[in-house]
Structure formats: C-alpha cells, structure tokens
PyMOL Python script that loads the backbone (N, CA, C, O; Angstrom):
from pymol import cmd

cmd.read_pdbstr("""\
ATOM      1  N   UNK A   1     129.537 104.833  90.475  1.00  0.00           N
ATOM      2  CA  UNK A   1     128.653 105.604  89.717  1.00  0.00           C
ATOM      3  C   UNK A   1     127.265 105.335  90.370  1.00  0.00           C
ATOM      4  O   UNK A   1     127.003 104.193  90.747  1.00  0.00           O
ATOM      5  N   UNK A   2     126.355 106.364  90.518  1.00  0.00           N
ATOM      6  CA  UNK A   2     124.977 106.087  91.017  1.00  0.00           C
ATOM      7  C   UNK A   2     124.128 105.732  89.809  1.00  0.00           C
ATOM      8  O   UNK A   2     124.275 106.268  88.710  1.00  0.00           O
ATOM      9  N   UNK A   3     123.198 104.759  90.094  1.00  0.00           N
ATOM     10  CA  UNK A   3     122.175 104.642  88.922  1.00  0.00           C
ATOM     11  C   UNK A   3     120.986 105.452  89.128  1.00  0.00           C
ATOM     12  O   UNK A   3     120.612 105.857  90.229  1.00  0.00           O
ATOM     13  N   UNK A   4     120.390 105.677  87.981  1.00  0.00           N
ATOM     14  CA  UNK A   4     119.184 106.681  87.986  1.00  0.00           C
ATOM     15  C   UNK A   4     118.077 105.718  88.457  1.00  0.00           C
ATOM     16  O   UNK A   4     118.024 104.566  88.026  1.00  0.00           O
ATOM     17  N   UNK A   5     117.207 106.200  89.335  1.00  0.00           N
ATOM     18  CA  UNK A   5     116.009 105.377  89.776  1.00  0.00           C
ATOM     19  C   UNK A   5     114.988 105.139  88.621  1.00  0.00           C
ATOM     20  O   UNK A   5     114.688 106.008  87.802  1.00  0.00           O
ATOM     21  N   UNK A   6     114.515 103.951  88.640  1.00  0.00           N
ATOM     22  CA  UNK A   6     113.567 103.582  87.495  1.00  0.00           C
ATOM     23  C   UNK A   6     112.137 104.205  87.811  1.00  0.00           C
ATOM     24  O   UNK A   6     111.835 104.440  88.981  1.00  0.00           O
ATOM     25  N   UNK A   7     111.321 104.452  86.840  1.00  0.00           N
ATOM     26  CA  UNK A   7     110.043 105.053  86.991  1.00  0.00           C
ATOM     27  C   UNK A   7     109.323 104.261  88.065  1.00  0.00           C
ATOM     28  O   UNK A   7     109.299 103.038  87.930  1.00  0.00           O
ATOM     29  N   UNK A   8     108.733 104.814  89.115  1.00  0.00           N
ATOM     30  CA  UNK A   8     107.899 104.270  90.033  1.00  0.00           C
ATOM     31  C   UNK A   8     108.754 103.733  91.198  1.00  0.00           C
ATOM     32  O   UNK A   8     108.270 103.030  92.085  1.00  0.00           O
ATOM     33  N   UNK A   9     110.081 104.110  91.149  1.00  0.00           N
ATOM     34  CA  UNK A   9     111.044 103.529  92.186  1.00  0.00           C
ATOM     35  C   UNK A   9     111.590 104.950  92.803  1.00  0.00           C
ATOM     36  O   UNK A   9     112.012 105.859  92.088  1.00  0.00           O
ATOM     37  N   UNK A  10     111.525 105.005  94.119  1.00  0.00           N
ATOM     38  CA  UNK A  10     112.133 106.204  94.793  1.00  0.00           C
ATOM     39  C   UNK A  10     112.811 105.669  96.015  1.00  0.00           C
ATOM     40  O   UNK A  10     112.244 104.978  96.862  1.00  0.00           O
ATOM     41  N   UNK A  11     114.044 106.031  96.044  1.00  0.00           N
ATOM     42  CA  UNK A  11     115.002 105.668  97.311  1.00  0.00           C
ATOM     43  C   UNK A  11     114.952 104.160  97.600  1.00  0.00           C
ATOM     44  O   UNK A  11     114.875 103.714  98.745  1.00  0.00           O
ATOM     45  N   UNK A  12     115.003 103.377  96.458  1.00  0.00           N
ATOM     46  CA  UNK A  12     114.923 101.996  96.631  1.00  0.00           C
ATOM     47  C   UNK A  12     113.780 101.274  96.762  1.00  0.00           C
ATOM     48  O   UNK A  12     113.823 100.046  96.677  1.00  0.00           O
ATOM     49  N   UNK A  13     112.603 101.949  96.988  1.00  0.00           N
ATOM     50  CA  UNK A  13     111.329 101.424  97.148  1.00  0.00           C
ATOM     51  C   UNK A  13     110.680 101.470  95.844  1.00  0.00           C
ATOM     52  O   UNK A  13     110.767 102.454  95.109  1.00  0.00           O
ATOM     53  N   UNK A  14     110.035 100.419  95.553  1.00  0.00           N
ATOM     54  CA  UNK A  14     109.163 100.300  94.239  1.00  0.00           C
ATOM     55  C   UNK A  14     107.756 100.727  94.573  1.00  0.00           C
ATOM     56  O   UNK A  14     107.265 100.270  95.605  1.00  0.00           O
ATOM     57  N   UNK A  15     107.095 101.496  93.873  1.00  0.00           N
ATOM     58  CA  UNK A  15     105.717 101.918  94.107  1.00  0.00           C
ATOM     59  C   UNK A  15     104.942 100.950  93.394  1.00  0.00           C
ATOM     60  O   UNK A  15     105.260 100.527  92.283  1.00  0.00           O
ATOM     61  N   UNK A  16     103.739 100.535  94.145  1.00  0.00           N
ATOM     62  CA  UNK A  16     102.811  99.349  93.584  1.00  0.00           C
ATOM     63  C   UNK A  16     101.933  99.955  92.511  1.00  0.00           C
ATOM     64  O   UNK A  16     101.334  99.204  91.742  1.00  0.00           O
ATOM     65  N   UNK A  17     101.818 101.296  92.412  1.00  0.00           N
ATOM     66  CA  UNK A  17     100.944 101.720  91.415  1.00  0.00           C
ATOM     67  C   UNK A  17      99.539 102.056  92.131  1.00  0.00           C
ATOM     68  O   UNK A  17      98.759 102.855  91.612  1.00  0.00           O
ATOM     69  N   UNK A  18      99.280 101.465  93.241  1.00  0.00           N
ATOM     70  CA  UNK A  18      98.065 102.001  93.867  1.00  0.00           C
ATOM     71  C   UNK A  18      98.147 103.378  94.450  1.00  0.00           C
ATOM     72  O   UNK A  18      97.207 104.173  94.415  1.00  0.00           O
ATOM     73  N   UNK A  19      99.377 103.635  95.016  1.00  0.00           N
ATOM     74  CA  UNK A  19      99.566 105.145  95.498  1.00  0.00           C
ATOM     75  C   UNK A  19      99.499 106.110  94.342  1.00  0.00           C
ATOM     76  O   UNK A  19      99.108 107.270  94.474  1.00  0.00           O
ATOM     77  N   UNK A  20      99.904 105.571  93.180  1.00  0.00           N
ATOM     78  CA  UNK A  20      99.781 106.662  92.079  1.00  0.00           C
ATOM     79  C   UNK A  20      98.221 106.819  91.677  1.00  0.00           C
ATOM     80  O   UNK A  20      97.714 107.910  91.417  1.00  0.00           O
ATOM     81  N   UNK A  21      97.603 105.724  91.662  1.00  0.00           N
ATOM     82  CA  UNK A  21      96.074 105.760  91.297  1.00  0.00           C
ATOM     83  C   UNK A  21      95.355 106.799  92.236  1.00  0.00           C
ATOM     84  O   UNK A  21      94.569 107.666  91.855  1.00  0.00           O
ATOM     85  N   UNK A  22      95.741 106.573  93.465  1.00  0.00           N
ATOM     86  CA  UNK A  22      95.012 107.354  94.657  1.00  0.00           C
ATOM     87  C   UNK A  22      95.527 108.877  94.433  1.00  0.00           C
ATOM     88  O   UNK A  22      94.733 109.804  94.594  1.00  0.00           O
ATOM     89  N   UNK A  23      96.742 109.090  94.093  1.00  0.00           N
ATOM     90  CA  UNK A  23      97.236 110.373  94.000  1.00  0.00           C
ATOM     91  C   UNK A  23      96.447 111.005  92.677  1.00  0.00           C
ATOM     92  O   UNK A  23      95.938 112.125  92.639  1.00  0.00           O
ATOM     93  N   UNK A  24      96.463 110.163  91.750  1.00  0.00           N
ATOM     94  CA  UNK A  24      95.755 110.835  90.361  1.00  0.00           C
ATOM     95  C   UNK A  24      94.247 111.166  90.799  1.00  0.00           C
ATOM     96  O   UNK A  24      93.760 112.237  90.436  1.00  0.00           O
ATOM     97  N   UNK A  25      93.536 110.307  91.538  1.00  0.00           N
ATOM     98  CA  UNK A  25      92.146 110.656  91.858  1.00  0.00           C
ATOM     99  C   UNK A  25      92.103 111.950  92.684  1.00  0.00           C
ATOM    100  O   UNK A  25      91.268 112.809  92.400  1.00  0.00           O
ATOM    101  N   UNK A  26      92.878 112.106  93.589  1.00  0.00           N
ATOM    102  CA  UNK A  26      93.052 113.238  94.455  1.00  0.00           C
ATOM    103  C   UNK A  26      93.366 114.508  93.628  1.00  0.00           C
ATOM    104  O   UNK A  26      92.783 115.560  93.889  1.00  0.00           O
ATOM    105  N   UNK A  27      94.227 114.430  92.694  1.00  0.00           N
ATOM    106  CA  UNK A  27      94.645 115.560  91.684  1.00  0.00           C
ATOM    107  C   UNK A  27      93.402 115.841  90.990  1.00  0.00           C
ATOM    108  O   UNK A  27      93.082 117.028  90.920  1.00  0.00           O
ATOM    109  N   UNK A  28      92.619 114.947  90.448  1.00  0.00           N
ATOM    110  CA  UNK A  28      91.511 115.316  89.642  1.00  0.00           C
ATOM    111  C   UNK A  28      90.458 116.010  90.467  1.00  0.00           C
ATOM    112  O   UNK A  28      89.812 116.966  90.040  1.00  0.00           O
ATOM    113  N   UNK A  29      90.321 115.512  91.607  1.00  0.00           N
ATOM    114  CA  UNK A  29      89.394 116.142  92.505  1.00  0.00           C
ATOM    115  C   UNK A  29      89.676 117.533  92.864  1.00  0.00           C
ATOM    116  O   UNK A  29      88.862 118.448  92.741  1.00  0.00           O
ATOM    117  N   UNK A  30      90.918 117.652  93.331  1.00  0.00           N
ATOM    118  CA  UNK A  30      91.443 119.070  93.508  1.00  0.00           C
ATOM    119  C   UNK A  30      91.288 120.067  92.378  1.00  0.00           C
ATOM    120  O   UNK A  30      90.978 121.240  92.587  1.00  0.00           O
ATOM    121  N   UNK A  31      91.516 119.558  91.162  1.00  0.00           N
ATOM    122  CA  UNK A  31      91.336 120.455  89.944  1.00  0.00           C
ATOM    123  C   UNK A  31      89.823 120.863  89.866  1.00  0.00           C
ATOM    124  O   UNK A  31      89.438 121.997  89.581  1.00  0.00           O
ATOM    125  N   UNK A  32      88.985 119.753  90.167  1.00  0.00           N
ATOM    126  CA  UNK A  32      87.610 120.211  90.114  1.00  0.00           C
ATOM    127  C   UNK A  32      87.141 121.199  91.028  1.00  0.00           C
ATOM    128  O   UNK A  32      86.301 122.046  90.724  1.00  0.00           O
ATOM    129  N   UNK A  33      87.764 121.079  92.321  1.00  0.00           N
ATOM    130  CA  UNK A  33      87.381 122.129  93.348  1.00  0.00           C
ATOM    131  C   UNK A  33      87.906 123.462  92.969  1.00  0.00           C
ATOM    132  O   UNK A  33      87.271 124.508  93.106  1.00  0.00           O
ATOM    133  N   UNK A  34      89.180 123.357  92.454  1.00  0.00           N
ATOM    134  CA  UNK A  34      89.789 124.731  91.879  1.00  0.00           C
ATOM    135  C   UNK A  34      88.986 125.369  90.788  1.00  0.00           C
ATOM    136  O   UNK A  34      88.789 126.583  90.723  1.00  0.00           O
ATOM    137  N   UNK A  35      88.508 124.436  89.886  1.00  0.00           N
ATOM    138  CA  UNK A  35      87.569 125.028  88.806  1.00  0.00           C
ATOM    139  C   UNK A  35      86.261 125.583  89.374  1.00  0.00           C
ATOM    140  O   UNK A  35      85.720 126.605  88.953  1.00  0.00           O
ATOM    141  N   UNK A  36      85.791 124.793  90.395  1.00  0.00           N
ATOM    142  CA  UNK A  36      84.435 125.335  90.923  1.00  0.00           C
ATOM    143  C   UNK A  36      84.629 126.686  91.713  1.00  0.00           C
ATOM    144  O   UNK A  36      83.749 127.547  91.705  1.00  0.00           O
ATOM    145  N   UNK A  37      85.798 126.836  92.384  1.00  0.00           N
ATOM    146  CA  UNK A  37      86.146 128.128  92.962  1.00  0.00           C
ATOM    147  C   UNK A  37      86.312 129.173  91.977  1.00  0.00           C
ATOM    148  O   UNK A  37      85.820 130.270  92.241  1.00  0.00           O
ATOM    149  N   UNK A  38      86.934 129.011  90.868  1.00  0.00           N
ATOM    150  CA  UNK A  38      87.245 129.936  89.838  1.00  0.00           C
ATOM    151  C   UNK A  38      85.849 130.391  89.286  1.00  0.00           C
ATOM    152  O   UNK A  38      85.598 131.586  89.134  1.00  0.00           O
ATOM    153  N   UNK A  39      84.978 129.433  89.000  1.00  0.00           N
ATOM    154  CA  UNK A  39      83.699 129.796  88.311  1.00  0.00           C
ATOM    155  C   UNK A  39      82.885 130.603  89.298  1.00  0.00           C
ATOM    156  O   UNK A  39      82.259 131.563  88.847  1.00  0.00           O
ATOM    157  N   UNK A  40      82.820 130.339  90.551  1.00  0.00           N
ATOM    158  CA  UNK A  40      81.982 131.020  91.473  1.00  0.00           C
ATOM    159  C   UNK A  40      82.673 132.335  92.091  1.00  0.00           C
ATOM    160  O   UNK A  40      81.977 133.229  92.574  1.00  0.00           O
ATOM    161  N   UNK A  41      83.884 132.399  92.057  1.00  0.00           N
ATOM    162  CA  UNK A  41      84.406 133.640  92.689  1.00  0.00           C
ATOM    163  C   UNK A  41      84.850 134.713  91.601  1.00  0.00           C
ATOM    164  O   UNK A  41      84.982 135.883  91.961  1.00  0.00           O
ATOM    165  N   UNK A  42      85.089 134.339  90.248  1.00  0.00           N
ATOM    166  CA  UNK A  42      85.391 135.353  89.362  1.00  0.00           C
ATOM    167  C   UNK A  42      84.164 136.130  88.891  1.00  0.00           C
ATOM    168  O   UNK A  42      83.090 135.540  88.765  1.00  0.00           O
ATOM    169  N   UNK A  43      84.274 137.323  88.648  1.00  0.00           N
ATOM    170  CA  UNK A  43      83.267 138.109  88.223  1.00  0.00           C
ATOM    171  C   UNK A  43      82.875 138.057  86.768  1.00  0.00           C
ATOM    172  O   UNK A  43      83.719 137.673  85.958  1.00  0.00           O
ATOM    173  N   UNK A  44      81.669 138.410  86.362  1.00  0.00           N
ATOM    174  CA  UNK A  44      81.447 138.329  85.010  1.00  0.00           C
ATOM    175  C   UNK A  44      82.032 139.534  84.385  1.00  0.00           C
ATOM    176  O   UNK A  44      81.750 140.663  84.787  1.00  0.00           O
ATOM    177  N   UNK A  45      82.887 139.295  83.352  1.00  0.00           N
ATOM    178  CA  UNK A  45      83.477 140.445  82.630  1.00  0.00           C
ATOM    179  C   UNK A  45      83.895 139.861  81.298  1.00  0.00           C
ATOM    180  O   UNK A  45      83.868 138.651  81.071  1.00  0.00           O
ATOM    181  N   UNK A  46      84.244 140.692  80.512  1.00  0.00           N
ATOM    182  CA  UNK A  46      84.791 140.284  79.226  1.00  0.00           C
ATOM    183  C   UNK A  46      86.124 140.764  79.009  1.00  0.00           C
ATOM    184  O   UNK A  46      86.539 141.832  79.458  1.00  0.00           O
ATOM    185  N   UNK A  47      86.864 139.872  78.236  1.00  0.00           N
ATOM    186  CA  UNK A  47      88.182 140.209  77.829  1.00  0.00           C
ATOM    187  C   UNK A  47      88.490 139.908  76.359  1.00  0.00           C
ATOM    188  O   UNK A  47      88.069 138.815  75.980  1.00  0.00           O
ATOM    189  N   UNK A  48      89.130 140.644  75.462  1.00  0.00           N
ATOM    190  CA  UNK A  48      89.304 140.400  74.241  1.00  0.00           C
ATOM    191  C   UNK A  48      90.382 139.422  73.940  1.00  0.00           C
ATOM    192  O   UNK A  48      91.512 139.743  74.310  1.00  0.00           O
ATOM    193  N   UNK A  49      90.224 138.250  73.314  1.00  0.00           N
ATOM    194  CA  UNK A  49      91.190 137.438  72.954  1.00  0.00           C
ATOM    195  C   UNK A  49      91.202 137.243  71.419  1.00  0.00           C
ATOM    196  O   UNK A  49      90.274 136.695  70.825  1.00  0.00           O
ATOM    197  N   UNK A  50      92.262 137.706  70.843  1.00  0.00           N
ATOM    198  CA  UNK A  50      92.212 137.558  69.446  1.00  0.00           C
ATOM    199  C   UNK A  50      91.068 138.290  68.609  1.00  0.00           C
ATOM    200  O   UNK A  50      90.510 137.837  67.609  1.00  0.00           O
ATOM    201  N   UNK A  51      90.831 139.544  69.242  1.00  0.00           N
ATOM    202  CA  UNK A  51      89.849 140.361  68.799  1.00  0.00           C
ATOM    203  C   UNK A  51      88.336 139.867  69.015  1.00  0.00           C
ATOM    204  O   UNK A  51      87.382 140.402  68.451  1.00  0.00           O
ATOM    205  N   UNK A  52      88.240 138.866  69.831  1.00  0.00           N
ATOM    206  CA  UNK A  52      86.770 138.240  70.141  1.00  0.00           C
ATOM    207  C   UNK A  52      86.604 138.428  71.595  1.00  0.00           C
ATOM    208  O   UNK A  52      87.575 138.221  72.323  1.00  0.00           O
ATOM    209  N   UNK A  53      85.409 138.822  72.121  1.00  0.00           N
ATOM    210  CA  UNK A  53      85.099 139.014  73.647  1.00  0.00           C
ATOM    211  C   UNK A  53      85.043 137.595  74.222  1.00  0.00           C
ATOM    212  O   UNK A  53      84.327 136.765  73.660  1.00  0.00           O
ATOM    213  N   UNK A  54      85.728 137.278  75.268  1.00  0.00           N
ATOM    214  CA  UNK A  54      85.636 136.174  75.998  1.00  0.00           C
ATOM    215  C   UNK A  54      85.399 136.377  77.412  1.00  0.00           C
ATOM    216  O   UNK A  54      85.938 137.310  78.008  1.00  0.00           O
ATOM    217  N   UNK A  55      84.511 135.437  78.064  1.00  0.00           N
ATOM    218  CA  UNK A  55      84.319 135.737  79.468  1.00  0.00           C
ATOM    219  C   UNK A  55      85.663 135.408  80.176  1.00  0.00           C
ATOM    220  O   UNK A  55      86.427 134.502  79.843  1.00  0.00           O
ATOM    221  N   UNK A  56      85.837 136.293  81.219  1.00  0.00           N
ATOM    222  CA  UNK A  56      87.062 136.469  81.949  1.00  0.00           C
ATOM    223  C   UNK A  56      87.297 135.196  82.646  1.00  0.00           C
ATOM    224  O   UNK A  56      88.454 134.779  82.683  1.00  0.00           O
ATOM    225  N   UNK A  57      86.316 134.497  83.225  1.00  0.00           N
ATOM    226  CA  UNK A  57      86.259 133.213  83.941  1.00  0.00           C
ATOM    227  C   UNK A  57      86.776 132.073  83.086  1.00  0.00           C
ATOM    228  O   UNK A  57      87.245 131.076  83.635  1.00  0.00           O
ATOM    229  N   UNK A  58      86.715 132.170  81.826  1.00  0.00           N
ATOM    230  CA  UNK A  58      86.976 131.026  81.040  1.00  0.00           C
ATOM    231  C   UNK A  58      88.539 130.859  80.894  1.00  0.00           C
ATOM    232  O   UNK A  58      89.070 129.775  80.648  1.00  0.00           O
ATOM    233  N   UNK A  59      89.210 132.027  81.070  1.00  0.00           N
ATOM    234  CA  UNK A  59      90.662 132.062  80.997  1.00  0.00           C
ATOM    235  C   UNK A  59      91.226 131.131  81.990  1.00  0.00           C
ATOM    236  O   UNK A  59      91.809 130.134  81.565  1.00  0.00           O
ATOM    237  N   UNK A  60      91.137 131.306  83.118  1.00  0.00           N
ATOM    238  CA  UNK A  60      91.707 130.283  84.149  1.00  0.00           C
ATOM    239  C   UNK A  60      91.245 128.904  84.111  1.00  0.00           C
ATOM    240  O   UNK A  60      91.957 127.992  84.531  1.00  0.00           O
ATOM    241  N   UNK A  61      90.051 128.703  83.612  1.00  0.00           N
ATOM    242  CA  UNK A  61      89.599 127.400  83.315  1.00  0.00           C
ATOM    243  C   UNK A  61      90.181 126.789  82.259  1.00  0.00           C
ATOM    244  O   UNK A  61      90.342 125.576  82.396  1.00  0.00           O
ATOM    245  N   UNK A  62      90.557 127.297  81.202  1.00  0.00           N
ATOM    246  CA  UNK A  62      91.437 126.941  80.131  1.00  0.00           C
ATOM    247  C   UNK A  62      92.834 126.396  80.812  1.00  0.00           C
ATOM    248  O   UNK A  62      93.283 125.259  80.659  1.00  0.00           O
ATOM    249  N   UNK A  63      93.360 127.333  81.509  1.00  0.00           N
ATOM    250  CA  UNK A  63      94.632 126.751  82.275  1.00  0.00           C
ATOM    251  C   UNK A  63      94.525 125.627  82.991  1.00  0.00           C
ATOM    252  O   UNK A  63      95.321 124.698  82.854  1.00  0.00           O
ATOM    253  N   UNK A  64      93.460 125.604  83.880  1.00  0.00           N
ATOM    254  CA  UNK A  64      93.272 124.378  84.886  1.00  0.00           C
ATOM    255  C   UNK A  64      93.016 123.162  83.866  1.00  0.00           C
ATOM    256  O   UNK A  64      93.439 122.040  84.144  1.00  0.00           O
ATOM    257  N   UNK A  65      92.329 123.410  82.707  1.00  0.00           N
ATOM    258  CA  UNK A  65      92.061 122.331  81.700  1.00  0.00           C
ATOM    259  C   UNK A  65      93.216 121.731  81.203  1.00  0.00           C
ATOM    260  O   UNK A  65      93.327 120.509  81.101  1.00  0.00           O
ATOM    261  N   UNK A  66      94.146 122.586  80.865  1.00  0.00           N
ATOM    262  CA  UNK A  66      95.605 122.231  80.407  1.00  0.00           C
ATOM    263  C   UNK A  66      96.337 121.389  81.521  1.00  0.00           C
ATOM    264  O   UNK A  66      97.025 120.423  81.190  1.00  0.00           O
ATOM    265  N   UNK A  67      96.194 121.740  82.789  1.00  0.00           N
ATOM    266  CA  UNK A  67      96.787 121.052  83.701  1.00  0.00           C
ATOM    267  C   UNK A  67      96.247 119.606  83.834  1.00  0.00           C
ATOM    268  O   UNK A  67      97.018 118.657  83.975  1.00  0.00           O
ATOM    269  N   UNK A  68      94.946 119.469  83.786  1.00  0.00           N
ATOM    270  CA  UNK A  68      94.177 118.253  83.777  1.00  0.00           C
ATOM    271  C   UNK A  68      94.743 117.283  82.751  1.00  0.00           C
ATOM    272  O   UNK A  68      95.105 116.137  83.014  1.00  0.00           O
ATOM    273  N   UNK A  69      94.780 117.855  81.566  1.00  0.00           N
ATOM    274  CA  UNK A  69      95.392 117.080  80.303  1.00  0.00           C
ATOM    275  C   UNK A  69      96.682 116.594  80.649  1.00  0.00           C
ATOM    276  O   UNK A  69      96.901 115.387  80.546  1.00  0.00           O
ATOM    277  N   UNK A  70      97.602 117.404  81.063  1.00  0.00           N
ATOM    278  CA  UNK A  70      98.919 116.994  81.365  1.00  0.00           C
ATOM    279  C   UNK A  70      98.950 115.911  82.525  1.00  0.00           C
ATOM    280  O   UNK A  70      99.844 115.067  82.482  1.00  0.00           O
ATOM    281  N   UNK A  71      98.117 115.889  83.456  1.00  0.00           N
ATOM    282  CA  UNK A  71      98.140 114.998  84.539  1.00  0.00           C
ATOM    283  C   UNK A  71      97.608 113.654  83.897  1.00  0.00           C
ATOM    284  O   UNK A  71      98.158 112.568  84.081  1.00  0.00           O
ATOM    285  N   UNK A  72      96.575 113.828  83.189  1.00  0.00           N
ATOM    286  CA  UNK A  72      95.967 112.486  82.508  1.00  0.00           C
ATOM    287  C   UNK A  72      97.098 111.891  81.702  1.00  0.00           C
ATOM    288  O   UNK A  72      97.398 110.706  81.841  1.00  0.00           O
ATOM    289  N   UNK A  73      97.858 112.847  80.696  1.00  0.00           N
ATOM    290  CA  UNK A  73      98.822 112.192  79.838  1.00  0.00           C
ATOM    291  C   UNK A  73      99.933 111.630  80.567  1.00  0.00           C
ATOM    292  O   UNK A  73     100.476 110.627  80.104  1.00  0.00           O
ATOM    293  N   UNK A  74     100.379 112.180  81.730  1.00  0.00           N
ATOM    294  CA  UNK A  74     101.400 111.591  82.558  1.00  0.00           C
ATOM    295  C   UNK A  74     101.014 110.194  83.130  1.00  0.00           C
ATOM    296  O   UNK A  74     101.817 109.261  83.143  1.00  0.00           O
ATOM    297  N   UNK A  75      99.836 110.109  83.565  1.00  0.00           N
ATOM    298  CA  UNK A  75      99.359 108.928  84.092  1.00  0.00           C
ATOM    299  C   UNK A  75      99.229 107.770  83.150  1.00  0.00           C
ATOM    300  O   UNK A  75      99.467 106.639  83.572  1.00  0.00           O
ATOM    301  N   UNK A  76      98.866 107.970  81.893  1.00  0.00           N
ATOM    302  CA  UNK A  76      98.931 107.146  80.686  1.00  0.00           C
ATOM    303  C   UNK A  76     100.400 106.764  80.452  1.00  0.00           C
ATOM    304  O   UNK A  76     100.716 105.574  80.473  1.00  0.00           O
ATOM    305  N   UNK A  77     101.239 107.650  80.246  1.00  0.00           N
ATOM    306  CA  UNK A  77     102.612 107.331  80.161  1.00  0.00           C
ATOM    307  C   UNK A  77     103.141 106.441  81.145  1.00  0.00           C
ATOM    308  O   UNK A  77     103.723 105.430  80.753  1.00  0.00           O
ATOM    309  N   UNK A  78     103.016 106.687  82.457  1.00  0.00           N
ATOM    310  CA  UNK A  78     103.432 105.906  83.521  1.00  0.00           C
ATOM    311  C   UNK A  78     102.835 104.398  83.322  1.00  0.00           C
ATOM    312  O   UNK A  78     103.565 103.415  83.449  1.00  0.00           O
ATOM    313  N   UNK A  79     101.419 104.295  82.991  1.00  0.00           N
ATOM    314  CA  UNK A  79     100.822 102.869  82.725  1.00  0.00           C
ATOM    315  C   UNK A  79     101.594 102.177  81.589  1.00  0.00           C
ATOM    316  O   UNK A  79     101.784 100.961  81.622  1.00  0.00           O
ATOM    317  N   UNK A  80     102.025 102.925  80.616  1.00  0.00           N
ATOM    318  CA  UNK A  80     102.650 102.277  79.423  1.00  0.00           C
ATOM    319  C   UNK A  80     103.980 101.944  79.957  1.00  0.00           C
ATOM    320  O   UNK A  80     104.337 100.784  79.753  1.00  0.00           O
ATOM    321  N   UNK A  81     104.832 102.753  80.631  1.00  0.00           N
ATOM    322  CA  UNK A  81     106.163 102.349  81.094  1.00  0.00           C
ATOM    323  C   UNK A  81     106.079 100.998  81.993  1.00  0.00           C
ATOM    324  O   UNK A  81     106.872 100.061  81.903  1.00  0.00           O
ATOM    325  N   UNK A  82     104.969 101.073  82.880  1.00  0.00           N
ATOM    326  CA  UNK A  82     104.854  99.935  83.801  1.00  0.00           C
ATOM    327  C   UNK A  82     104.600  98.624  82.975  1.00  0.00           C
ATOM    328  O   UNK A  82     105.161  97.568  83.270  1.00  0.00           O
ATOM    329  N   UNK A  83     103.740  98.745  81.944  1.00  0.00           N
ATOM    330  CA  UNK A  83     103.494  97.539  81.171  1.00  0.00           C
ATOM    331  C   UNK A  83     104.701  97.101  80.359  1.00  0.00           C
ATOM    332  O   UNK A  83     104.893  95.893  80.214  1.00  0.00           O
ATOM    333  N   UNK A  84     105.500  97.951  79.837  1.00  0.00           N
ATOM    334  CA  UNK A  84     106.824  97.691  79.154  1.00  0.00           C
ATOM    335  C   UNK A  84     107.629  96.980  80.182  1.00  0.00           C
ATOM    336  O   UNK A  84     108.187  95.926  79.875  1.00  0.00           O
ATOM    337  N   UNK A  85     107.734  97.474  81.379  1.00  0.00           N
ATOM    338  CA  UNK A  85     108.741  96.906  82.275  1.00  0.00           C
ATOM    339  C   UNK A  85     108.324  95.558  82.735  1.00  0.00           C
ATOM    340  O   UNK A  85     109.198  94.785  83.126  1.00  0.00           O
ATOM    341  N   UNK A  86     107.086  95.200  82.728  1.00  0.00           N
ATOM    342  CA  UNK A  86     106.459  93.861  83.146  1.00  0.00           C
ATOM    343  C   UNK A  86     106.726  92.894  81.910  1.00  0.00           C
ATOM    344  O   UNK A  86     106.904  91.684  82.049  1.00  0.00           O
ATOM    345  N   UNK A  87     106.735  93.512  80.767  1.00  0.00           N
ATOM    346  CA  UNK A  87     106.832  92.578  79.573  1.00  0.00           C
ATOM    347  C   UNK A  87     108.386  92.112  79.393  1.00  0.00           C
ATOM    348  O   UNK A  87     108.668  91.032  78.875  1.00  0.00           O
ATOM    349  N   UNK A  88     109.333  93.002  79.854  1.00  0.00           N
ATOM    350  CA  UNK A  88     110.524  92.703  79.842  1.00  0.00           C
ATOM    351  C   UNK A  88     111.121  91.584  80.911  1.00  0.00           C
ATOM    352  O   UNK A  88     112.063  90.824  80.685  1.00  0.00           O
ATOM    353  N   UNK A  89     110.490  91.654  81.900  1.00  0.00           N
ATOM    354  CA  UNK A  89     111.013  90.687  83.032  1.00  0.00           C
ATOM    355  C   UNK A  89     110.459  89.355  82.895  1.00  0.00           C
ATOM    356  O   UNK A  89     110.764  88.473  83.699  1.00  0.00           O
TER     357      UNK A  89
END
""", "prot")
cmd.dss("prot")
cmd.show_as("cartoon", "prot")
cmd.util.cbc("prot")
cmd.orient("prot")
C-alpha cells in the first residue's frame, strides 16, 4: 500500500516552508496586479445586485478578494499543521 504524503511533502521531499512563503508573497502580488488591471480596464457602468445599483468593476474585485481570503486561510492552516507536526516529534 502507498502512504499518503504529509502536508509540505512531495515525492519524498519535505518543503522547508520558505518556498511556501515565497509562493504566498508572489500570489498576493499577482492578485494585486490582477485587481489593478480590473480597476483600470473595466468601464464605468452599473449593474443591479439585489435591486441596488453596483459599479460593474466591483463584481470581479469581490471575486478576487474571495480568492485572496482563501489563499490567506490556506497559508494559516498550513502553518498550524506544521506547528502541530513539530509538537508531535
């Protein structure tokens, strides 16, 4: 039977966590660039959401914000898992 890899472990290699920090920073930077592109390229218009007019450019920004939140929560969960693994050893 094959064992499932532990968090932070891929193909027998254990990630030190520095690579994850660097990837996290890159992800946030790319989200910021994407949000900037949305802000400056989307036209000014209104769309009705729940009967209230909302600027059209805010809709993709909310989606990007949700992805940022998911990324931050995933990073926090990985830190908690790593701290738990260190405490068990």
